[in-house]
C-alpha positions in Angstrom: -23.6 55.1 -28.4 -26.0 53.5 -26.0 -26.3 55.4 -22.7 -25.2 53.6 -19.6 -25.4 54.5 -15.9 -23.1 53.4 -13.1 -25.2 52.6 -10.1 -25.2 50.6 -6.8 -27.3 47.6 -6.0 -28.1 45.7 -2.8 -28.7 42.0 -2.5 -29.4 39.5 0.3 -26.5 37.3 1.6 -26.9 34.9 -1.3 -26.6 37.7 -3.9 -30.3 37.5 -4.6 -32.8 40.4 -5.1 -36.5 39.6 -4.7 -35.7 36.0 -5.4 -33.7 36.6 -8.6 -30.2 35.1 -8.5 -27.3 37.3 -9.6 -23.6 36.7 -10.0 -20.6 39.0 -10.0 -19.7 39.7 -13.6 -23.0 38.6 -14.9 -25.2 40.6 -17.4 -29.0 40.3 -17.3 -31.7 41.3 -19.7 -35.3 42.2 -19.0 -38.0 41.7 -21.6 -41.0 44.0 -21.5 -41.9 47.3 -20.0 -39.3 49.1 -17.8 -40.8 51.2 -15.0 -39.2 52.3 -11.8 -40.6 50.5 -8.7 -42.5 48.1 -10.9 -40.5 46.3 -13.6 -37.0 45.9 -14.8 -33.7 45.7 -12.9 -33.3 48.3 -10.2 -30.3 50.0 -8.6 -29.5 53.4 -7.1 -27.3 56.1 -8.5 -26.6 57.5 -5.0 -24.7 54.8 -3.1 -26.4 55.2 0.3 -29.9 55.0 -1.1 -29.4 51.2 -1.3 -29.8 51.1 2.5 -33.4 52.1 2.0 -34.0 48.7 0.4 -31.3 46.4 1.9 -30.1 47.0 5.4 -26.3 47.0 5.8 -26.4 44.5 8.7 -27.1 41.4 6.6 -26.8 42.4 2.9 -24.3 42.5 0.1 -23.6 45.4 -2.3 -22.1 45.8 -5.8 -21.3 48.4 -8.4 -23.5 47.8 -11.5 -23.9 49.2 -15.0 -27.4 49.9 -16.2 -28.2 50.4 -19.9 -30.9 49.7 -22.5 -34.3 51.2 -21.6 -34.1 53.3 -18.5 -36.7 54.8 -16.1 -36.2 56.9 -13.0 -38.5 57.8 -10.1 -38.6 61.1 -8.1 -38.4 60.0 -4.5 -34.8 58.9 -4.5 -32.1 57.9 -7.0 -33.6 54.5 -7.9 -33.2 53.6 -11.6 -34.9 50.8 -13.5 -33.3 49.4 -16.6 -33.7 46.6 -19.1 -30.1 45.6 -18.9 -27.9 45.3 -15.8 -24.3 44.1 -15.4 -23.0 43.4 -11.9 -19.4 44.6 -12.2 -17.8 44.5 -8.7 -18.8 43.6 -5.2 -18.0 46.3 -2.6 -18.2 46.8 1.1 -19.3 49.6 3.4 -16.1 51.7 3.1 -16.3 51.6 -0.7 -20.0 52.7 -0.5 -19.0 55.7 1.7 -16.2 56.7 -0.6 -18.6 56.4 -3.6 -21.2 58.5 -1.8 -18.7 61.3 -1.2 -17.5 61.2 -4.8 -21.2 61.3 -6.0 -22.0 64.3 -3.9 -18.8 66.2 -4.8 -19.4 65.5 -8.5 -22.8 67.1 -8.3 -21.8 70.3 -6.4 -21.2 73.6 -8.0 -17.7 74.1 -9.2 -15.4 75.8 -6.8 -13.8 79.1 -7.9 -10.1 78.9 -6.9 -10.3 82.5 -5.9 -13.4 81.9 -3.7 -13.2 81.5 0.1 -14.7 78.1 -0.5 -11.3 76.9 -1.8 -8.2 76.8 0.3 -5.2 74.9 -1.0 -2.5 76.5 1.1 -1.0 75.6 4.5 -3.5 76.1 7.4 -6.1 77.3 4.9 -9.9 77.1 5.5 -12.8 76.6 3.1 -16.5 77.2 3.7 -19.5 76.6 1.4 -22.9 77.2 3.0 -25.1 77.3 -0.1 -27.3 74.5 -1.5 -25.4 72.2 -3.9 -22.1 73.9 -2.7 -18.7 72.4 -2.2 -15.7 73.2 0.0 -12.2 71.9 -0.4 -9.1 72.5 1.7 -6.1 70.5 0.5 -3.3 72.2 2.4 -1.6 71.4 5.7 -3.9 71.8 8.7 -6.7 73.0 6.4 -10.4 72.9 7.3 -13.5 72.5 5.0 -17.1 73.1 5.9 -20.2 72.7 3.7 -23.5 73.2 5.5 -25.9 73.5 2.5 -28.2 70.7 1.1 -26.4 68.3 -1.2 -23.1 69.9 -0.2 -19.6 68.4 0.1 -16.5 69.1 2.1 -13.1 67.6 1.3 -9.8 68.2 3.1 -6.8 66.0 2.2 -4.0 67.7 4.2 -2.4 66.8 7.5 -4.4 67.5 10.7 -7.3 68.5 8.5 -11.0 68.5 9.3 -14.1 68.3 7.1 -17.8 68.9 8.0 -20.9 68.6 5.9 -24.1 69.1 7.9 -26.6 69.5 5.0 -28.9 66.9 3.7 -27.1 64.3 1.7 -23.8 66.2 2.4 -20.5 64.4 2.3 -17.3 64.9 4.2 -13.9 63.4 3.5 -10.6 63.9 5.5 -7.9 61.6 4.1 -4.9 63.2 5.8 -3.1 62.0 8.9 -5.2 62.7 12.1 -7.9 64.2 10.0 -11.6 64.2 11.0 -14.8 64.0 8.9 -18.3 64.7 10.1 -21.6 64.4 8.1 -24.6 65.0 10.2 -27.3 65.5 7.6 -29.7 62.9 6.3 -28.0 60.4 4.0 -24.7 62.1 4.7 -21.4 60.2 4.4 -18.1 60.7 6.3 -14.8 59.2 5.5 -11.4 59.6 7.3 -8.8 57.3 5.8 -5.7 58.8 7.4 -3.9 57.6 10.5 -5.8 58.4 13.7 -8.6 59.9 11.6 -12.2 59.9 12.8 -15.5 59.8 10.9 -19.0 60.5 12.2 -22.3 60.3 10.3 -25.2 61.0 12.6 -27.9 61.5 10.0 -30.5 59.0 8.8 -29.0 56.5 6.4 -25.6 58.1 6.9 -22.4 56.1 6.7 -19.0 56.6 8.4 -15.7 54.9 7.4 -12.3 55.3 9.2 -9.7 53.1 7.6 -6.6 54.6 9.1 -4.5 53.5 12.1 -6.4 54.1 15.4 -9.3 55.6 13.5 -12.8 55.7 14.8 -16.1 55.6 12.9 -19.6 56.4 14.3 -22.9 56.3 12.5 -25.8 57.0 14.9 -28.6 57.5 12.4 -31.2 55.0 11.3 -29.9 52.7 8.5 -26.4 54.1 9.2 -23.2 52.1 8.9 -19.8 52.5 10.5 -16.6 50.8 9.4 -13.1 51.1 11.0 -10.6 48.8 9.4 -7.4 50.2 11.0 -5.5 48.8 13.9 -6.8 49.8 17.3 -9.9 51.3 15.5 -13.5 51.4 16.8 -16.8 51.4 14.9 -20.2 52.2 16.4 -23.6 52.2 14.6 -26.5 52.8 17.0 -29.2 53.5 14.6 -32.0 51.1 13.5 -30.6 48.6 11.0 -27.1 50.1 11.4 -24.0 48.0 11.0 -20.5 48.3 12.5 -17.4 46.6 11.4 -13.9 46.9 12.9 -11.4 44.5 11.3 -8.2 45.9 12.8 -6.1 44.6 15.6 -7.5 45.6 19.1 -10.5 47.0 17.3 -14.1 47.2 18.6 -17.5 47.2 16.9 -20.8 48.1 18.5 -24.2 48.1 16.8 -27.0 48.9 19.4 -29.8 49.6 17.0 -32.6 47.2 16.0 -31.5 44.8 13.2 -27.9 46.1 13.7 -24.8 44.0 13.2 -21.3 44.3 14.6 -18.2 42.5 13.4 -14.7 42.7 14.8 -12.3 40.3 13.1 -9.0 41.6 14.4 -6.8 40.3 17.2 -8.4 41.0 20.6 -11.3 42.7 18.9 -14.8 42.9 20.5 -18.2 43.1 18.9 -21.5 44.0 20.6 -25.0 44.1 19.0 -27.7 44.9 21.6 -30.5 45.7 19.3 -33.5 43.6 18.3 -32.3 40.8 16.0 -28.8 42.2 16.1 -25.7 40.0 15.4 -22.2 40.2 16.7 -19.1 38.4 15.4 -15.6 38.5 16.7 -13.3 36.1 14.8 -9.9 37.2 16.1 -7.9 35.6 18.9 -9.2 36.5 22.3 -12.1 38.4 20.7 -15.5 38.7 22.4 -19.0 38.9 20.9 -22.2 39.9 22.7 -25.7 40.1 21.3 -28.3 40.9 23.9 -31.3 41.7 21.7 -34.2 39.4 20.8 -33.1 36.9 18.2 -29.6 38.2 18.4 -26.6 36.0 17.6 -23.0 36.1 18.8 -20.1 34.3 17.3 -16.4 34.2 18.3 -14.0 31.8 16.6 -10.7 32.9 18.0 -8.6 31.4 20.8 -9.8 32.4 24.2 -12.8 34.1 22.6 -16.2 34.5 24.4 -19.7 34.8 22.9 -22.9 35.8 24.8 -26.4 36.0 23.4 -28.9 36.9 26.2 -31.9 37.8 24.2 -34.9 35.6 23.3 -34.2 33.2 20.4 -30.5 34.3 20.6 -27.6 32.0 19.7 -23.9 32.1 20.9 -21.1 30.2 19.3 -17.4 30.1 20.5 -15.4 27.6 18.4 -11.9 28.7 19.5 -9.7 27.0 22.1 -10.5 28.1 25.7 -13.6 29.8 24.4 -17.0 30.1 26.2 -20.5 30.6 24.8 -23.5 31.6 26.8 -27.1 32.0 25.6 -29.6 32.8 28.4 -32.6 33.8 26.4 -35.6 31.6 25.7 -35.2 29.2 22.8 -31.5 30.1 22.7 -28.5 28.0 21.8 -24.9 28.0 22.9 -22.0 26.1 21.3 -18.4 25.9 22.3 -16.3 23.5 20.2 -12.8 24.4 21.2 -10.6 22.7 23.7 -11.6 23.6 27.3 -14.6 25.6 25.9 -17.8 25.9 27.9 -21.4 26.4 26.7 -24.3 27.5 28.8 -27.9 27.9 27.7 -30.3 28.8 30.5 -33.4 29.8 28.6 -36.5 27.8 28.0 -36.1 25.3 25.1 -32.5 26.2 25.0 -29.5 24.0 23.9 -25.9 23.9 24.8 -23.1 22.0 23.1 -19.4 21.8 24.0 -17.5 19.4 21.6 -13.9 20.2 22.5 -11.7 18.3 24.9 -12.4 19.3 28.6 -15.5 21.2 27.4 -18.6 21.6 29.5 -22.2 22.2 28.5 -25.1 23.3 30.7 -28.7 23.8 29.7 -30.9 24.8 32.7 -34.1 25.9 30.9 -37.2 23.8 30.5 -36.8 21.2 27.8 -33.2 22.4 27.3 -30.5 20.1 25.9 -26.8 19.9 26.7 -24.2 17.9 24.8 -20.5 17.6 25.6 -18.7 15.3 23.1 -15.0 16.0 24.0 -12.8 14.0 26.3 -13.3 14.7 30.0 -16.3 16.8 29.1 -19.5 17.3 31.1 -23.1 18.0 30.2 -25.8 19.1 32.5 -29.5 19.7 31.7 -31.6 20.8 34.7 -34.8 21.9 33.1 -38.0 19.9 32.7 -37.7 17.3 30.0 -34.1 18.4 29.4 -31.5 16.1 27.8 -27.8 15.8 28.5 -25.3 13.8 26.5 -21.6 13.2 27.2 -19.7 11.1 24.6 -16.1 11.9 25.5 -13.8 9.7 27.6 -14.6 10.1 31.3 -17.4 12.6 30.4 -20.4 13.1 32.6 -24.0 13.7 31.7 -26.5 15.0 34.2 -30.3 15.6 33.7 -31.8 16.9 37.0 -35.0 18.2 35.7 -38.3 16.3 35.6 -38.6 13.8 32.8 -35.0 14.6 31.8 -32.7 12.2 29.9 -29.0 11.6 30.4 -26.7 9.7 28.0 -23.0 8.9 28.4 -21.4 7.1 25.5 -17.8 7.8 26.2 -15.4 5.5 27.9 -15.6 5.5 31.7 -18.4 8.1 31.7 -21.4 8.7 34.0 -25.0 9.3 33.1 -27.2 10.6 35.8 -30.9 11.5 35.8 -32.1 12.7 39.2 -35.3 14.5 38.3 -38.9 13.2 38.4 -39.4 10.4 35.9 -35.9 10.8 34.5 -34.1 8.3 32.3 -30.5 7.5 31.5 -28.3 5.2 29.4 -24.6 4.5 29.1 -22.2 2.5 27.1 -20.5 -0.7 28.4 -18.3 0.1 31.4 -19.9 3.4 32.1 -22.1 4.2 35.1 -25.8 5.0 35.3 -27.3 6.9 38.2 -31.1 7.1 38.6 -33.4 8.6 41.2 -37.1 7.7 41.9 -39.2 10.5 43.4 -42.8 10.7 44.6 -45.3 13.2 43.2 -44.1 15.8 45.8 -40.5 15.4 44.6 -39.2 13.5 47.6 -36.6 10.9 46.9 -37.8 7.3 47.2 -34.8 5.5 45.8 -31.4 6.2 44.3 -29.3 3.6 42.6 -26.1 3.3 40.6 -25.1 0.5 38.3 -22.4 -0.2 35.7 -23.8 -0.7 32.2 -22.9 -4.1 30.6 -22.7 -5.8 34.0 -25.8 -5.2 36.1 -27.9 -3.8 33.2 -27.6 -3.7 29.4 -25.3 -1.2 27.8 -26.7 1.5 25.4 -30.3 0.9 26.7 -32.6 3.5 28.3 -33.6 2.8 31.9 -35.7 4.4 34.5 -35.9 3.6 38.3 -39.4 2.3 39.1 -41.3 2.7 42.4 -39.7 -0.5 43.8 -36.2 0.9 43.2 -35.5 -1.5 40.3 -34.0 -0.6 36.9 -36.7 -0.9 34.2 -36.1 -0.8 30.5 -38.0 1.8 28.5 -38.2 2.7 24.9 
């Protein structure tokens, strides 16, 4: 029978690896030499090794089966093969669970008579040797494995598991259990109610799926996932990721390239690291990404999104939502009813498309667009643009060489900066200012488009105080 290996593979968000497109359920063949790190299809036997190649923040992962010609390298568990089948897509919690099972499966067998095995009520188990394992399955049991490649597992109520060795794994699945894996590439999983999981080592992962559980992964490339109600997830390491999907949950990823997602009701997500991303999709959720090139998105009702870093973006699409992007080249969008969007950075843009929405872009060359009824758009930066297309909307461009456009019914377009321009549809008002080179006001005039001037036509106010058509 042909040998096959179950491994774990990372992909980009489109399920591609180095430009090669994969599909879930697909089988792929490689013709030619198979050599690890050089040719063939690659995956990792140890689940957390995939983070060395695909950061958890913006990647996808799957269980794969490798067969045919196989070659391995010595630096980690990477395997190259001539045939690869992508069997199932999995998330961070499943990777953590698989890492624990991988470690336990490679530990020395536990002698039931050894102190390293405690199955009774309030029992304790300790395994300090390399490749050792500790298991405490009884009520209030504790398990500790401090050796390299060690594993600790406790499944009883009020149990605790700690694996501090390199590549150690800790699992506490009972109610109010705790799991801690502080070694490099360690994994910690607490799936019981009010359980906690902490993996502080490099490339470590922590998963707490129970009610009010908490997960923290502070090491580089670490991941934290808390899916239970009222849960919290924190990943502060470089390229770390945090996900809290439960009601009232919170997710925080402060490391560079980190990502935080909170999809539950009233959840919050914060990613403060360089190029971090934060997403809160639940009602009344909040998302904040303060790092350079960070992004924040909240789609729930009353949600708020803030991206203050350079090149950051903030989007709040829910009703009563707000979006603020204050960094250079940033963008803010609030499309819900009564939403507001503000982008104060240079070259920034703000868009509020919902009814009663407001958009403000104060940076140089910024743009603001408010398309909802009764909406307002303001662009105060140099060469900024403001557009209000909703009924009774207002557009204001107060920066030098700014432009204001009002296309909605009974709207107002105002350009009050140096060499500003404005246009409006029929029945709407145009307000223009003419300034001298020192910025002093020479003239200010207001007209109604379609009566005193043409509708849907760009105008400036010349030095004589007259409206002048421009291209």
